[in-house]
All heavy atoms as a GROMACS GRO file, in nm:
protein
  607
    1MET      N    1   9.316  10.815  11.548
    1MET     CA    2   9.458  10.794  11.530
    1MET      C    3   9.488  10.644  11.524
    1MET      O    4   9.568  10.601  11.444
    1MET     CB    5   9.535  10.862  11.644
    1MET     CG    6   9.683  10.861  11.621
    1MET     SD    7   9.732  10.948  11.473
    1MET     CE    8   9.781  11.101  11.541
    2THR      N    9   9.423  10.566  11.610
    2THR     CA   10   9.445  10.422  11.611
    2THR      C   11   9.403  10.360  11.478
    2THR      O   12   9.475  10.277  11.422
    2THR     CB   13   9.367  10.356  11.726
    2THR    OG1   14   9.408  10.416  11.849
    2THR    CG2   15   9.391  10.208  11.732
    3HIS      N   16   9.290  10.402  11.425
    3HIS     CA   17   9.244  10.351  11.295
    3HIS      C   18   9.346  10.383  11.186
    3HIS      O   19   9.380  10.297  11.104
    3HIS     CB   20   9.108  10.413  11.260
    3HIS     CG   21   9.065  10.387  11.119
    3HIS    ND1   22   9.009  10.269  11.079
    3HIS    CD2   23   9.072  10.465  11.009
    3HIS    CE1   24   8.983  10.275  10.950
    3HIS    NE2   25   9.020  10.394  10.905
    4LEU      N   26   9.396  10.505  11.184
    4LEU     CA   27   9.493  10.543  11.083
    4LEU      C   28   9.619  10.460  11.092
    4LEU      O   29   9.676  10.418  10.990
    4LEU     CB   30   9.527  10.692  11.095
    4LEU     CG   31   9.415  10.789  11.059
    4LEU    CD1   32   9.459  10.932  11.090
    4LEU    CD2   33   9.375  10.775  10.915
    5LYS      N   34   9.664  10.432  11.214
    5LYS     CA   35   9.785  10.351  11.232
    5LYS      C   36   9.763  10.206  11.191
    5LYS      O   37   9.842  10.150  11.117
    5LYS     CB   38   9.831  10.356  11.378
    5LYS     CG   39   9.896  10.485  11.418
    5LYS     CD   40   9.940  10.478  11.563
    5LYS     CE   41   9.998  10.609  11.608
    5LYS     NZ   42  10.037  10.607  11.749
    6LYS      N   43   9.655  10.146  11.239
    6LYS     CA   44   9.631  10.004  11.216
    6LYS      C   45   9.587   9.973  11.073
    6LYS      O   46   9.636   9.879  11.011
    6LYS     CB   47   9.528   9.950  11.314
    6LYS     CG   48   9.579   9.936  11.454
    6LYS     CD   49   9.473   9.874  11.544
    6LYS     CE   50   9.528   9.857  11.685
    6LYS     NZ   51   9.427   9.797  11.774
    7VAL      N   52   9.494  10.049  11.022
    7VAL     CA   53   9.434  10.018  10.892
    7VAL      C   54   9.514  10.078  10.775
    7VAL      O   55   9.533  10.013  10.673
    7VAL     CB   56   9.288  10.065  10.887
    7VAL    CG1   57   9.226  10.042  10.751
    7VAL    CG2   58   9.206   9.994  10.995
    8HIS      N   59   9.562  10.200  10.793
    8HIS     CA   60   9.625  10.270  10.682
    8HIS      C   61   9.776  10.283  10.696
    8HIS      O   62   9.842  10.329  10.603
    8HIS     CB   63   9.563  10.409  10.666
    8HIS     CG   64   9.415  10.405  10.643
    8HIS    ND1   65   9.359  10.364  10.524
    8HIS    CD2   66   9.312  10.433  10.726
    8HIS    CE1   67   9.227  10.369  10.535
    8HIS    NE2   68   9.195  10.411  10.656
    9GLY      N   69   9.831  10.245  10.810
    9GLY     CA   70   9.976  10.253  10.828
    9GLY      C   71  10.026  10.395  10.841
    9GLY      O   72  10.143  10.423  10.818
   10ILE      N   73   9.940  10.489  10.878
   10ILE     CA   74   9.980  10.629  10.892
   10ILE      C   75  10.018  10.653  11.038
   10ILE      O   76   9.941  10.627  11.128
   10ILE     CB   77   9.866  10.724  10.850
   10ILE    CG1   78   9.832  10.700  10.703
   10ILE    CG2   79   9.904  10.869  10.874
   10ILE    CD1   80   9.711  10.777  10.654
   11THR      N   81  10.139  10.704  11.058
   11THR     CA   82  10.186  10.731  11.193
   11THR      C   83  10.159  10.876  11.230
   11THR      O   84  10.112  10.954  11.148
   11THR     CB   85  10.337  10.703  11.204
   11THR    OG1   86  10.405  10.796  11.120
   11THR    CG2   87  10.370  10.561  11.163
   12GLU      N   88  10.194  10.913  11.348
   12GLU     CA   89  10.172  11.050  11.393
   12GLU      C   90  10.247  11.151  11.308
   12GLU      O   91  10.207  11.264  11.297
   12GLU     CB   92  10.212  11.063  11.540
   12GLU     CG   93  10.120  10.986  11.632
   12GLU     CD   94  10.163  10.994  11.776
   12GLU    OE1   95  10.243  11.082  11.811
   12GLU    OE2   96  10.116  10.911  11.854
   13THR      N   97  10.358  11.109  11.247
   13THR     CA   98  10.436  11.201  11.165
   13THR      C   99  10.383  11.212  11.024
   13THR      O  100  10.436  11.286  10.944
   13THR     CB  101  10.584  11.156  11.159
   13THR    OG1  102  10.588  11.025  11.100
   13THR    CG2  103  10.647  11.154  11.295
   14GLY      N  104  10.278  11.135  10.992
   14GLY     CA  105  10.220  11.143  10.859
   14GLY      C  106  10.283  11.049  10.758
   14GLY      O  107  10.249  11.051  10.642
   15LYS      N  108  10.374  10.964  10.801
   15LYS     CA  109  10.441  10.872  10.710
   15LYS      C  110  10.355  10.748  10.688
   15LYS      O  111  10.284  10.704  10.777
   15LYS     CB  112  10.576  10.827  10.768
   15LYS     CG  113  10.668  10.942  10.803
   15LYS     CD  114  10.746  10.983  10.685
   15LYS     CE  115  10.844  11.092  10.728
   15LYS     NZ  116  10.921  11.146  10.624
   16LEU      N  117  10.362  10.692  10.567
   16LEU     CA  118  10.293  10.567  10.537
   16LEU      C  119  10.392  10.452  10.548
   16LEU      O  120  10.510  10.467  10.517
   16LEU     CB  121  10.236  10.570  10.395
   16LEU     CG  122  10.131  10.676  10.367
   16LEU    CD1  123  10.093  10.674  10.219
   16LEU    CD2  124  10.009  10.654  10.452
   17SER      N  125  10.345  10.336  10.588
   17SER     CA  126  10.434  10.221  10.597
   17SER      C  127  10.474  10.177  10.457
   17SER      O  128  10.398  10.189  10.362
   17SER     CB  129  10.365  10.106  10.671
   17SER     OG  130  10.254  10.061  10.596
   18SER      N  131  10.595  10.125  10.442
   18SER     CA  132  10.645  10.087  10.311
   18SER      C  133  10.581   9.959  10.258
   18SER      O  134  10.593   9.928  10.141
   18SER     CB  135  10.797  10.070  10.316
   18SER     OG  136  10.830   9.968  10.408
   19ASN      N  137  10.512   9.883  10.343
   19ASN     CA  138  10.448   9.760  10.296
   19ASN      C  139  10.304   9.782  10.254
   19ASN      O  140  10.234   9.689  10.222
   19ASN     CB  141  10.456   9.652  10.404
   19ASN     CG  142  10.380   9.690  10.530
   19ASN    OD1  143  10.332   9.802  10.542
   19ASN    ND2  144  10.370   9.598  10.623
   20GLN      N  145  10.260   9.906  10.250
   20GLN     CA  146  10.124   9.937  10.210
   20GLN      C  147  10.114   9.921  10.059
   20GLN      O  148  10.200   9.967   9.985
   20GLN     CB  149  10.090  10.080  10.251
   20GLN     CG  150   9.946  10.116  10.222
   20GLN     CD  151   9.911  10.252  10.281
   20GLN    OE1  152   9.970  10.293  10.380
   20GLN    NE2  153   9.818  10.319  10.220
   21SER      N  154  10.009   9.855  10.010
   21SER     CA  155   9.998   9.826   9.867
   21SER      C  156   9.941   9.941   9.784
   21SER      O  157   9.952   9.942   9.663
   21SER     CB  158   9.912   9.701   9.845
   21SER     OG  159   9.782   9.724   9.894
   22THR      N  160   9.877  10.038   9.848
   22THR     CA  161   9.823  10.153   9.776
   22THR      C  162   9.860  10.281   9.848
   22THR      O  163   9.893  10.281   9.966
   22THR     CB  164   9.669  10.146   9.765
   22THR    OG1  165   9.615  10.148   9.896
   22THR    CG2  166   9.624  10.023   9.691
   23ILE      N  167   9.855  10.390   9.774
   23ILE     CA  168   9.880  10.522   9.829
   23ILE      C  169   9.763  10.609   9.789
   23ILE      O  170   9.722  10.611   9.674
   23ILE     CB  171  10.009  10.584   9.771
   23ILE    CG1  172  10.128  10.494   9.793
   23ILE    CG2  173  10.032  10.722   9.831
   23ILE    CD1  174  10.252  10.540   9.720
   24GLU      N  175   9.708  10.682   9.884
   24GLU     CA  176   9.600  10.772   9.852
   24GLU      C  177   9.658  10.912   9.842
   24GLU      O  178   9.722  10.961   9.933
   24GLU     CB  179   9.492  10.767   9.959
   24GLU     CG  180   9.368  10.842   9.919
   24GLU     CD  181   9.253  10.817  10.014
   24GLU    OE1  182   9.255  10.717  10.086
   24GLU    OE2  183   9.163  10.901  10.016
   25VAL      N  184   9.637  10.977   9.729
   25VAL     CA  185   9.688  11.111   9.705
   25VAL      C  186   9.571  11.207   9.706
   25VAL      O  187   9.477  11.193   9.630
   25VAL     CB  188   9.763  11.119   9.570
   25VAL    CG1  189   9.814  11.258   9.545
   25VAL    CG2  190   9.877  11.018   9.566
   26SER      N  191   9.577  11.305   9.793
   26SER     CA  192   9.475  11.410   9.804
   26SER      C  193   9.334  11.354   9.819
   26SER      O  194   9.239  11.415   9.772
   26SER     CB  195   9.482  11.501   9.681
   26SER     OG  196   9.608  11.558   9.669
   27ASN      N  197   9.321  11.239   9.877
   27ASN     CA  198   9.190  11.177   9.900
   27ASN      C  199   9.107  11.161   9.773
   27ASN      O  200   8.987  11.144   9.779
   27ASN     CB  201   9.109  11.255  10.004
   27ASN     CG  202   9.177  11.255  10.138
   27ASN    OD1  203   9.240  11.158  10.175
   27ASN    ND2  204   9.165  11.364  10.210
   28LYS      N  205   9.168  11.169   9.656
   28LYS     CA  206   9.094  11.160   9.531
   28LYS      C  207   9.132  11.038   9.449
   28LYS      O  208   9.050  10.984   9.377
   28LYS     CB  209   9.118  11.285   9.446
   28LYS     CG  210   9.061  11.410   9.507
   28LYS     CD  211   9.086  11.528   9.417
   28LYS     CE  212   9.033  11.655   9.482
   28LYS     NZ  213   9.056  11.772   9.402
   29HIS      N  214   9.256  10.995   9.456
   29HIS     CA  215   9.304  10.891   9.368
   29HIS      C  216   9.394  10.795   9.445
   29HIS      O  217   9.485  10.838   9.514
   29HIS     CB  218   9.381  10.953   9.251
   29HIS     CG  219   9.424  10.856   9.148
   29HIS    ND1  220   9.336  10.799   9.060
   29HIS    CD2  221   9.544  10.804   9.121
   29HIS    CE1  222   9.402  10.717   8.981
   29HIS    NE2  223   9.528  10.719   9.016
   30ILE      N  224   9.368  10.666   9.429
   30ILE     CA  225   9.454  10.567   9.494
   30ILE      C  226   9.550  10.514   9.391
   30ILE      O  227   9.511  10.474   9.281
   30ILE     CB  228   9.370  10.452   9.554
   30ILE    CG1  229   9.285  10.508   9.668
   30ILE    CG2  230   9.459  10.340   9.602
   30ILE    CD1  231   9.199  10.408   9.738
   31ILE      N  232   9.678  10.515   9.425
   31ILE     CA  233   9.783  10.471   9.334
   31ILE      C  234   9.822  10.329   9.369
   31ILE      O  235   9.866  10.302   9.481
   31ILE     CB  236   9.904  10.565   9.341
   31ILE    CG1  237   9.861  10.704   9.295
   31ILE    CG2  238  10.020  10.512   9.259
   31ILE    CD1  239   9.965  10.809   9.312
   32GLN      N  240   9.805  10.239   9.275
   32GLN     CA  241   9.845  10.101   9.292
   32GLN      C  242   9.992  10.089   9.256
   32GLN      O  243  10.034  10.130   9.148
   32GLN     CB  244   9.762  10.010   9.199
   32GLN     CG  245   9.613  10.018   9.221
   32GLN     CD  246   9.571   9.958   9.354
   32GLN    OE1  247   9.635   9.867   9.406
   32GLN    NE2  248   9.464  10.010   9.409
   33GLY      N  249  10.071  10.030   9.347
   33GLY     CA  250  10.214  10.016   9.324
   33GLY      C  251  10.245   9.941   9.196
   33GLY      O  252  10.332   9.982   9.119
   34ALA      N  253  10.176   9.830   9.170
   34ALA     CA  254  10.201   9.750   9.050
   34ALA      C  255  10.170   9.829   8.923
   34ALA      O  256  10.245   9.822   8.824
   34ALA     CB  257  10.119   9.621   9.054
   35ALA      N  258  10.061   9.905   8.924
   35ALA     CA  259  10.024   9.984   8.807
   35ALA      C  260  10.126  10.095   8.783
   35ALA      O  261  10.164  10.121   8.667
   35ALA     CB  262   9.885  10.044   8.826
   36LEU      N  263  10.174  10.159   8.889
   36LEU     CA  264  10.275  10.263   8.876
   36LEU      C  265  10.403  10.206   8.816
   36LEU      O  266  10.460  10.263   8.723
   36LEU     CB  267  10.304  10.328   9.011
   36LEU     CG  268  10.415  10.434   9.013
   36LEU    CD1  269  10.377  10.552   8.925
   36LEU    CD2  270  10.442  10.479   9.156
   37ARG      N  271  10.447  10.092   8.866
   37ARG     CA  272  10.569  10.029   8.812
   37ARG      C  273  10.552   9.994   8.665
   37ARG      O  274  10.642  10.016   8.584
   37ARG     CB  275  10.605   9.906   8.895
   37ARG     CG  276  10.661   9.941   9.032
   37ARG     CD  277  10.714   9.820   9.106
   37ARG     NE  278  10.608   9.727   9.143
   37ARG     CZ  279  10.532   9.738   9.252
   37ARG    NH1  280  10.551   9.838   9.334
   37ARG    NH2  281  10.439   9.650   9.277
   38LYS      N  282  10.436   9.941   8.627
   38LYS     CA  283  10.410   9.905   8.488
   38LYS      C  284  10.417  10.028   8.399
   38LYS      O  285  10.479  10.025   8.291
   38LYS     CB  286  10.274   9.837   8.475
   38LYS     CG  287  10.238   9.794   8.334
   38LYS     CD  288  10.100   9.728   8.332
   38LYS     CE  289  10.064   9.679   8.195
   38LYS     NZ  290  10.020   9.782   8.104
   39LEU      N  291  10.357  10.137   8.442
   39LEU     CA  292  10.359  10.260   8.363
   39LEU      C  293  10.501  10.315   8.349
   39LEU      O  294  10.539  10.364   8.242
   39LEU     CB  295  10.267  10.364   8.426
   39LEU     CG  296  10.118  10.335   8.416
   39LEU    CD1  297  10.040  10.431   8.505
   39LEU    CD2  298  10.071  10.344   8.272
   40ILE      N  299  10.580  10.306   8.455
   40ILE     CA  300  10.718  10.354   8.448
   40ILE      C  301  10.800  10.270   8.352
   40ILE      O  302  10.876  10.322   8.270
   40ILE     CB  303  10.781  10.358   8.588
   40ILE    CG1  304  10.715  10.468   8.672
   40ILE    CG2  305  10.933  10.379   8.580
   40ILE    CD1  306  10.754  10.468   8.818
   41VAL      N  307  10.783  10.138   8.358
   41VAL     CA  308  10.856  10.049   8.266
   41VAL      C  309  10.815  10.077   8.122
   41VAL      O  310  10.900  10.084   8.032
   41VAL     CB  311  10.833   9.900   8.303
   41VAL    CG1  312  10.886   9.808   8.195
   41VAL    CG2  313  10.900   9.869   8.436
   42GLU      N  314  10.685  10.097   8.098
   42GLU     CA  315  10.639  10.130   7.962
   42GLU      C  316  10.700  10.262   7.915
   42GLU      O  317  10.739  10.274   7.799
   42GLU     CB  318  10.487  10.138   7.958
   42GLU     CG  319  10.421  10.002   7.969
   42GLU     CD  320  10.269  10.009   7.980
   42GLU    OE1  321  10.213  10.123   7.990
   42GLU    OE2  322  10.205   9.902   7.979
   43TRP      N  323  10.709  10.360   8.004
   43TRP     CA  324  10.770  10.488   7.970
   43TRP      C  325  10.918  10.470   7.934
   43TRP      O  326  10.967  10.527   7.836
   43TRP     CB  327  10.754  10.585   8.088
   43TRP     CG  328  10.832  10.711   8.078
   43TRP    CD1  329  10.806  10.819   7.999
   43TRP    CD2  330  10.951  10.742   8.150
   43TRP    NE1  331  10.902  10.916   8.019
   43TRP    CE2  332  10.992  10.871   8.111
   43TRP    CE3  333  11.027  10.674   8.245
   43TRP    CZ2  334  11.105  10.932   8.163
   43TRP    CZ3  335  11.140  10.736   8.297
   43TRP    CH2  336  11.178  10.863   8.255
   44ILE      N  337  10.989  10.388   8.014
   44ILE     CA  338  11.131  10.362   7.988
   44ILE      C  339  11.149  10.300   7.850
   44ILE      O  340  11.235  10.342   7.772
   44ILE     CB  341  11.191  10.272   8.098
   44ILE    CG1  342  11.205  10.350   8.227
   44ILE    CG2  343  11.324  10.213   8.054
   44ILE    CD1  344  11.243  10.266   8.347
   45ILE      N  345  11.067  10.200   7.819
   45ILE     CA  346  11.079  10.131   7.691
   45ILE      C  347  11.039  10.222   7.576
   45ILE      O  348  11.109  10.230   7.474
   45ILE     CB  349  10.993  10.002   7.692
   45ILE    CG1  350  11.053   9.902   7.792
   45ILE    CG2  351  10.982   9.942   7.553
   45ILE    CD1  352  10.964   9.784   7.824
   46ASP      N  353  10.928  10.292   7.590
   46ASP     CA  354  10.878  10.380   7.485
   46ASP      C  355  10.977  10.490   7.450
   46ASP      O  356  10.997  10.522   7.333
   46ASP     CB  357  10.745  10.442   7.530
   46ASP     CG  358  10.685  10.534   7.425
   46ASP    OD1  359  10.665  10.487   7.310
   46ASP    OD2  360  10.657  10.651   7.457
   47ARG      N  361  11.041  10.548   7.551
   47ARG     CA  362  11.134  10.660   7.529
   47ARG      C  363  11.280  10.614   7.522
   47ARG      O  364  11.371  10.696   7.513
   47ARG     CB  365  11.118  10.764   7.639
   47ARG     CG  366  10.974  10.819   7.654
   47ARG     CD  367  10.916  10.874   7.526
   47ARG     NE  368  10.999  10.980   7.472
   47ARG     CZ  369  10.994  11.022   7.348
   47ARG    NH1  370  10.910  10.971   7.264
   47ARG    NH2  371  11.073  11.117   7.308
   48ARG      N  372  11.302  10.482   7.531
   48ARG     CA  373  11.436  10.423   7.522
   48ARG      C  374  11.532  10.478   7.627
   48ARG      O  375  11.649  10.505   7.602
   48ARG     CB  376  11.493  10.441   7.382
   48ARG     CG  377  11.413  10.369   7.278
   48ARG     CD  378  11.480  10.373   7.143
   48ARG     NE  379  11.401  10.295   7.048
   48ARG     CZ  380  11.370  10.336   6.928
   48ARG    NH1  381  11.411  10.454   6.885
   48ARG    NH2  382  11.299  10.260   6.849
   49HIS      N  383  11.476  10.496   7.747
   49HIS     CA  384  11.560  10.537   7.860
   49HIS      C  385  11.636  10.416   7.913
   49HIS      O  386  11.593  10.302   7.895
   49HIS     CB  387  11.474  10.593   7.975
   49HIS     CG  388  11.412  10.724   7.944
   49HIS    ND1  389  11.483  10.841   7.935
   49HIS    CD2  390  11.282  10.758   7.923
   49HIS    CE1  391  11.400  10.941   7.909
   49HIS    NE2  392  11.278  10.892   7.901
   50ALA      N  393  11.744  10.441   7.982
   50ALA     CA  394  11.814  10.333   8.051
   50ALA      C  395  11.727  10.287   8.168
   50ALA      O  396  11.658  10.369   8.230
   50ALA     CB  397  11.949  10.382   8.102
   51PHE      N  398  11.728  10.158   8.197
   51PHE     CA  399  11.646  10.107   8.305
   51PHE      C  400  11.683  10.165   8.442
   51PHE      O  401  11.602  10.170   8.532
   51PHE     CB  402  11.649   9.954   8.310
   51PHE     CG  403  11.562   9.891   8.207
   51PHE    CD1  404  11.614   9.840   8.090
   51PHE    CD2  405  11.424   9.884   8.226
   51PHE    CE1  406  11.532   9.782   7.995
   51PHE    CE2  407  11.341   9.827   8.132
   51PHE     CZ  408  11.395   9.776   8.015
   52ASN      N  409  11.807  10.212   8.456
   52ASN     CA  410  11.848  10.267   8.585
   52ASN      C  411  11.803  10.412   8.603
   52ASN      O  412  11.834  10.475   8.704
   52ASN     CB  413  11.998  10.253   8.606
   52ASN     CG  414  12.080  10.334   8.509
   52ASN    OD1  415  12.028  10.391   8.414
   52ASN    ND2  416  12.210  10.335   8.530
   53GLU      N  417  11.726  10.467   8.510
   53GLU     CA  418  11.672  10.603   8.524
   53GLU      C  419  11.593  10.617   8.654
   53GLU      O  420  11.595  10.722   8.716
   53GLU     CB  421  11.583  10.639   8.406
   53GLU     CG  422  11.657  10.670   8.279
   53GLU     CD  423  11.730  10.803   8.283
   53GLU    OE1  424  11.681  10.897   8.348
   53GLU    OE2  425  11.835  10.812   8.220
   54VAL      N  426  11.522  10.512   8.692
   54VAL     CA  427  11.437  10.519   8.811
   54VAL      C  428  11.519  10.523   8.939
   54VAL      O  429  11.465  10.548   9.047
   54VAL     CB  430  11.335  10.403   8.818
   54VAL    CG1  431  11.239  10.411   8.701
   54VAL    CG2  432  11.404  10.269   8.824
   55GLU      N  433  11.649  10.501   8.929
   55GLU     CA  434  11.736  10.508   9.046
   55GLU      C  435  11.790  10.648   9.070
   55GLU      O  436  11.844  10.677   9.176
   55GLU     CB  437  11.852  10.410   9.032
   55GLU     CG  438  11.806  10.265   9.024
   55GLU     CD  439  11.918  10.169   8.989
   55GLU    OE1  440  12.034  10.213   8.974
   55GLU    OE2  441  11.889  10.050   8.977
   56ALA      N  442  11.772  10.737   8.973
   56ALA     CA  443  11.825  10.873   8.984
   56ALA      C  444  11.752  10.951   9.093
   56ALA      O  445  11.630  10.944   9.105
   56ALA     CB  446  11.809  10.945   8.850
   57GLU      N  447  11.829  11.025   9.169
   57GLU     CA  448  11.771  11.106   9.276
   57GLU      C  449  11.671  11.207   9.220
   57GLU      O  450  11.566  11.230   9.279
   57GLU     CB  451  11.881  11.178   9.353
   57GLU     CG  452  11.829  11.257   9.470
   57GLU     CD  453  11.941  11.327   9.548
   57GLU    OE1  454  12.058  11.291   9.532
   57GLU    OE2  455  11.907  11.418   9.625
   58SER      N  456  11.702  11.264   9.106
   58SER     CA  457  11.611  11.363   9.046
   58SER      C  458  11.477  11.300   9.008
   58SER      O  459  11.372  11.364   9.019
   58SER     CB  460  11.676  11.427   8.923
   58SER     OG  461  11.716  11.328   8.830
   59PHE      N  462  11.477  11.174   8.964
   59PHE     CA  463  11.353  11.104   8.933
   59PHE      C  464  11.272  11.082   9.060
   59PHE      O  465  11.151  11.104   9.062
   59PHE     CB  466  11.386  10.971   8.864
   59PHE     CG  467  11.266  10.894   8.817
   59PHE    CD1  468  11.206  10.924   8.697
   59PHE    CD2  469  11.215  10.789   8.892
   59PHE    CE1  470  11.096  10.853   8.652
   59PHE    CE2  471  11.106  10.717   8.849
   59PHE     CZ  472  11.045  10.749   8.728
   60HIS      N  473  11.338  11.041   9.167
   60HIS     CA  474  11.271  11.018   9.294
   60HIS      C  475  11.212  11.147   9.350
   60HIS      O  476  11.104  11.146   9.411
   60HIS     CB  477  11.368  10.958   9.396
   60HIS     CG  478  11.391  10.812   9.373
   60HIS    ND1  479  11.384  10.720   9.474
   60HIS    CD2  480  11.418  10.741   9.261
   60HIS    CE1  481  11.407  10.599   9.426
   60HIS    NE2  482  11.430  10.612   9.297
   61LYS      N  483  11.279  11.259   9.328
   61LYS     CA  484  11.229  11.387   9.379
   61LYS      C  485  11.095  11.424   9.317
   61LYS      O  486  11.012  11.487   9.382
   61LYS     CB  487  11.331  11.497   9.353
   61LYS     CG  488  11.448  11.493   9.447
   61LYS     CD  489  11.544  11.606   9.419
   61LYS     CE  490  11.661  11.602   9.514
   61LYS     NZ  491  11.754  11.712   9.488
   62ILE      N  492  11.073  11.386   9.192
   62ILE     CA  493  10.945  11.414   9.126
   62ILE      C  494  10.834  11.344   9.203
   62ILE      O  495  10.732  11.405   9.236
   62ILE     CB  496  10.946  11.367   8.980
   62ILE    CG1  497  11.046  11.450   8.899
   62ILE    CG2  498  10.805  11.376   8.919
   62ILE    CD1  499  11.074  11.394   8.761
   63PHE      N  500  10.851  11.216   9.230
   63PHE     CA  501  10.749  11.140   9.300
   63PHE      C  502  10.739  11.180   9.446
   63PHE      O  503  10.630  11.182   9.503
   63PHE     CB  504  10.776  10.989   9.285
   63PHE     CG  505  10.747  10.941   9.146
   63PHE    CD1  506  10.844  10.943   9.048
   63PHE    CD2  507  10.620  10.897   9.113
   63PHE    CE1  508  10.817  10.900   8.919
   63PHE    CE2  509  10.591  10.854   8.985
   63PHE     CZ  510  10.690  10.856   8.888
   64GLU      N  511  10.851  11.214   9.506
   64GLU     CA  512  10.850  11.258   9.645
   64GLU      C  513  10.771  11.388   9.659
   64GLU      O  514  10.700  11.410   9.756
   64GLU     CB  515  10.993  11.277   9.696
   64GLU     CG  516  11.003  11.311   9.841
   64GLU     CD  517  11.148  11.320   9.886
   64GLU    OE1  518  11.234  11.364   9.807
   64GLU    OE2  519  11.173  11.283  10.000
   65TYR      N  520  10.780  11.474   9.558
   65TYR     CA  521  10.706  11.599   9.558
   65TYR      C  522  10.555  11.573   9.559
   65TYR      O  523  10.479  11.640   9.627
   65TYR     CB  524  10.745  11.683   9.437
   65TYR     CG  525  10.663  11.808   9.422
   65TYR    CD1  526  10.685  11.918   9.505
   65TYR    CD2  527  10.562  11.817   9.327
   65TYR    CE1  528  10.610  12.033   9.493
   65TYR    CE2  529  10.486  11.932   9.314
   65TYR     CZ  530  10.511  12.040   9.397
   65TYR     OH  531  10.436  12.154   9.385
   66ILE      N  532  10.513  11.472   9.481
   66ILE     CA  533  10.371  11.438   9.475
   66ILE      C  534  10.326  11.377   9.608
   66ILE      O  535  10.227  11.418   9.665
   66ILE     CB  536  10.344  11.341   9.359
   66ILE    CG1  537  10.378  11.409   9.226
   66ILE    CG2  538  10.198  11.293   9.361
   66ILE    CD1  539  10.384  11.315   9.108
   67ASP      N  540  10.401  11.278   9.654
   67ASP     CA  541  10.369  11.213   9.781
   67ASP      C  542  10.491  11.132   9.824
   67ASP      O  543  10.534  11.043   9.751
   67ASP     CB  544  10.248  11.120   9.767
   67ASP     CG  545  10.199  11.067   9.900
   67ASP    OD1  546  10.283  11.031   9.985
   67ASP    OD2  547  10.077  11.062   9.919
   68GLU      N  548  10.544  11.162   9.939
   68GLU     CA  549  10.667  11.100   9.989
   68GLU      C  550  10.658  10.947   9.992
   68GLU      O  551  10.756  10.878   9.967
   68GLU     CB  552  10.697  11.153  10.128
   68GLU     CG  553  10.832  11.116  10.180
   68GLU     CD  554  10.862  11.184  10.313
   68GLU    OE1  555  10.830  11.302  10.330
   68GLU    OE2  556  10.917  11.115  10.400
   69ALA      N  557  10.541  10.894  10.019
   69ALA     CA  558  10.526  10.749  10.029
   69ALA      C  559  10.534  10.679   9.894
   69ALA      O  560  10.551  10.558   9.888
   69ALA     CB  561  10.394  10.716  10.096
   70MET      N  562  10.526  10.754   9.786
   70MET     CA  563  10.533  10.693   9.652
   70MET      C  564  10.670  10.634   9.624
   70MET      O  565  10.682  10.544   9.542
   70MET     CB  566  10.497  10.795   9.545
   70MET     CG  567  10.353  10.837   9.548
   70MET     SD  568  10.316  10.963   9.424
   70MET     CE  569  10.300  10.859   9.280
   71ILE      N  570  10.773  10.683   9.690
   71ILE     CA  571  10.908  10.635   9.667
   71ILE      C  572  10.916  10.484   9.684
   71ILE      O  573  10.982  10.414   9.608
   71ILE     CB  574  11.009  10.706   9.761
   71ILE    CG1  575  11.008  10.856   9.733
   71ILE    CG2  576  11.148  10.648   9.747
   71ILE    CD1  577  11.045  10.898   9.595
   72SER      N  578  10.845  10.430   9.782
   72SER     CA  579  10.851  10.286   9.807
   72SER      C  580  10.780  10.206   9.698
   72SER      O  581  10.794  10.084   9.692
   72SER     CB  582  10.789  10.254   9.942
   72SER     OG  583  10.650  10.282   9.941
   73LYS      N  584  10.706  10.272   9.610
   73LYS     CA  585  10.633  10.202   9.504
   73LYS      C  586  10.709  10.200   9.372
   73LYS      O  587  10.669  10.136   9.278
   73LYS     CB  588  10.496  10.268   9.480
   73LYS     CG  589  10.411  10.278   9.603
   73LYS     CD  590  10.387  10.143   9.666
   73LYS     CE  591  10.312  10.158   9.796
   73LYS     NZ  592  10.333  10.047   9.886
   74LEU      N  593  10.821  10.272   9.364
   74LEU     CA  594  10.899  10.275   9.242
   74LEU      C  595  10.970  10.143   9.221
   74LEU      O  596  11.007  10.075   9.316
   74LEU     CB  597  11.002  10.388   9.247
   74LEU     CG  598  10.945  10.530   9.253
   74LEU    CD1  599  11.058  10.631   9.268
   74LEU    CD2  600  10.864  10.560   9.128
   75PRO      N  601  10.991  10.106   9.093
   75PRO     CA  602  11.063   9.979   9.066
   75PRO      C  603  11.207   9.988   9.110
   75PRO      O  604  11.262  10.094   9.119
   75PRO     CB  605  11.052   9.963   8.914
   75PRO     CG  606  10.993  10.086   8.859
   75PRO     CD  607  10.947  10.171   8.974
   0.00000   0.00000   0.00000
């Protein structure tokens, strides 16, 4: 438990700290915050979405469904 708290920022409730630079999803893939933001911006530009699309609650719910800690990595 101490290792998880100190090294990974995981608390007893399973939450990740918001200052963590990566998120591990299902122990298979690590999501880099900068790479995620870049991909989202490219998607916005490619599909001509408004830049405030990422502020929509429905958009956040998609990422929250995958992993709650991903919300802090959104632009």
